[in-house]
Structure formats: structure tokens, C-alpha cells
C-alpha positions, 0 to 999 in steps of 0.5 A: 946784408946789414940792417939799417933801421929807419927812425920809424919802421915802415910796417906794424902788426895789427890784429884784424880778426882774432878768430874768424870761426868764432861761434861758427860750427866749423871744425878742421877748416882752414883759411886758404886765401884772403883779400881786402878792399876798403872796409871789407875782408874776404876769406876763402876756406878749405871747405869751399866757403867764402866769408865776408867781414866788414869794419863796423863801429857797434860801440862808440866807446870801443875801437872799430872791429871787423865782424862777419857779415855773410857766408856762402859755399861754392857749388863744389865745396872744394878748397878755395885757392885764390881770390882776386878783387876787381873793384873798378868793375865790382867783381871778384874772381874765385879759383876753386877746383880748377874753375874760376867763379865770378862774384859781385862786390862787395856783397859776394853774390854769384854772377848768374850763370846765364850771364857768365859761366865759370871757366873750367880746366884752369891750372892758374890765372893772372889778371893784368896787375895794372887793371887790379890797381884801378880804383872803384867807382866813386859812391857819389858824383858822376860815373866814369866810363868803366874800362874792361879788365883783362886776364889770362887763363893758363890751361894744360896746353894753352893760354886763354885771354879774356876781357871782363866788364858786365860780360865775359869776352874771349879774346884769343888762345895761345898754344903752349908746350905741354908742361904743368904751369903752377903760378902766373902773373901779368903786367900789361902785354907780358905774362910771367909763369912758372912750370915745374922747372923754370920761370918763363915770360910770354909777350902776349902781343908778339907771342914770343916765349922766353925761358928766364930762370930755373926755380932751383939752381942747386944740385941735386935739384929740389922742389921749391915753391915759385914766386912771381911778384909784379914790381912795376909796369912790365917788371917782375921779381922772381925767386930762385933757390941756390942750395944755400940761399934764395936770390930775388932777381928783377927782370923786365918783359924782355927777360933782362935783369933790372935793379939789383939782387935780393938775398934771403938765408932760406927760401921764403914762404910768402912774398909781397910788394908794396912800393917801395918795399918787398916783404917776405915771410921766412920759414922761421916766421920772421918777416923781412922788409927790403927797400926795392930801390936799394935792396937794403933791409929796413925792418925785421919783424921777429917771430911770435914771442910765444913760439906759435906758428901763427904766420902762414902767408902774406897777402898784398891788397892792391886797392888798399883797405882800412885798419882800425888802430889805437896807436895815436888815440892817446894823443887825442883829447876834446878841445873847447872851441869858442864861437862868435855870433855875427849879426 
């Protein structure tokens, strides 16, 4: 596929935290996942530690930077697999050691167990993407009615549906055939999940399940990482390996193909959606950006010049966050404004 670069590339790289573990007594610890919202960045580590960074301006003559505010460990000290932020209800869901833990935002205080207990025996889970996109309550002015956030928990033999506001409400259980579920994403009434062999879609209202696409179409079959990305209301992007390239297929909640097809020369390491762009990290650490409506490549971010690996995962932060930048600071200068006094 040819590259038709726009005059202004849609993305630029900006370092936010040079060294997350600077000055901390942490050895052989890795960052496993991350999320961001507003002026906060949250990191989940391999030792079960949650780290909270905030954008602060300590020196008026220097650019704002993210600095660490707090650290805390989950009860089991096991690696943190996923962090999902729910700004509309000021909660964070943290998956670790097959359990979902509940925390408050932005402080990351644990929700008391007598209010919400952790959910156990979790293979994976999926919050309704439309609910993740809801904005936080305004800091001032009238409060709006807080809408509950719905999410699906995938267990070994079933899907459990929950509703979360101040408390956690169990809605119902949907039986599933016995097969290991490794990834799930939800948009409205549709839940798309991957087992070891294929992608499947479940209609949570009619309880119908459809097998959609194999993870690998090559012979012999090889293990590949599944990718499911919500790209619209009831719409998902699935990636399947053919043996020579990776294909990105858009499907709706009925399993029907929509839009066109994306293609990569290698199976991606990470995939994100930020309308109107699909961003993928490839094994050679280059980043390709496609336009979702036309499927054309609009930008390629080269691998790091020094040859270091440096790029492990891409993370989409649905609610947005602030990025300090000096890109346009050279254009700014003080200007004298004359004032007139009226009697």
C-alpha cells in the first residue's frame, strides 16, 4: 500500500515520563500497562504496584512535566494485566491475578471491600466502550445524573454482566462453551471475544453467539496474538494472520464485514483507534497510521534511531489527557497592550 503523507502528520512523539522508576528502589520491575486521563497517568507494574503521575509546573521557566504522586501495591503483589479508567463515575478497574479490583479516581484509593469486593476467577473483561467514553463530572457547576457503567466479565464457562455506579450490581450470567477466552471488547449490546482459535461475537440481548474469523489462516496454524478494537457503535476491527501478512477486517455486531480491509507486512504488536486513525506498532518497532475511512497509510513513524527496542505497546486513552509540548513556544512572545482609562 502506498503512503500518501498529509502536509501535517496527524501524530508526533512526545516523551512524557523519561524514567518512571527514577530514584525508586525497584529492580527488575517492568511496566505492564498504562492509562491516562486529564493531568494524570497511571502505570501498572510487574510487581503488582500501581503508580500515579500528575502534570505539575514546579518552575515557571520550565515546561510542565509528569512527576510521581503516589505508589501502592495490590494485595497479591502479582503483575497488573490491565487498567480501565471510568472518569464518569470516578472509578478505575484493575485486573491482576484473575481478579478485578476497584479504585477511586484520581487518588487511586481502594474501594472498601464492604462496599465492593474484587471479582474473582476472571479470564478477561470488557467495559462497554460507549461508557468508557463518557466525560468526568464537571469540577464546578451543577452535577449531572451519574449513569451506571456496564461491563462483561469472561470466566471459564460463562459471561457475567455487571452494572457499576456507587455499588456493583450483578445483572445476569450467560453460559459459554468451554474454551479459553483471551481477549474481549464490548460496544453496546455486542461483545466480541477471542478464544485460542477464533474471534466470536455475542449479542448480549438475544444471547446468540457467532464464530467470525480465525486468528490464523495459515497452514500450519501458528499462535498469534488476537486484537479486537472498537471502531464505532457495534463495530470492531479484528486482525488475522494469513502466513504472509496480517489482515484487518471491520465487522459489525452481526458479524458482517463493513468498510474495507487493512493489511500489514507483519503481525502487529499493538493496535489503537483514535478516530479517524488506526495506529499499529509493528515488530520492527515502526508505527503505521492508517485512515480508517479510506484504509490508506497517512504516516509512518520510524524505529528509534539508536536501534533500542524502546516501544513495547500502544495505549489509547479514550477520555483524553494533557501533553506538555514546546512545539509552538518559539512562536510566543510578550506583547505590550495599551490600556485606556474611562471616567
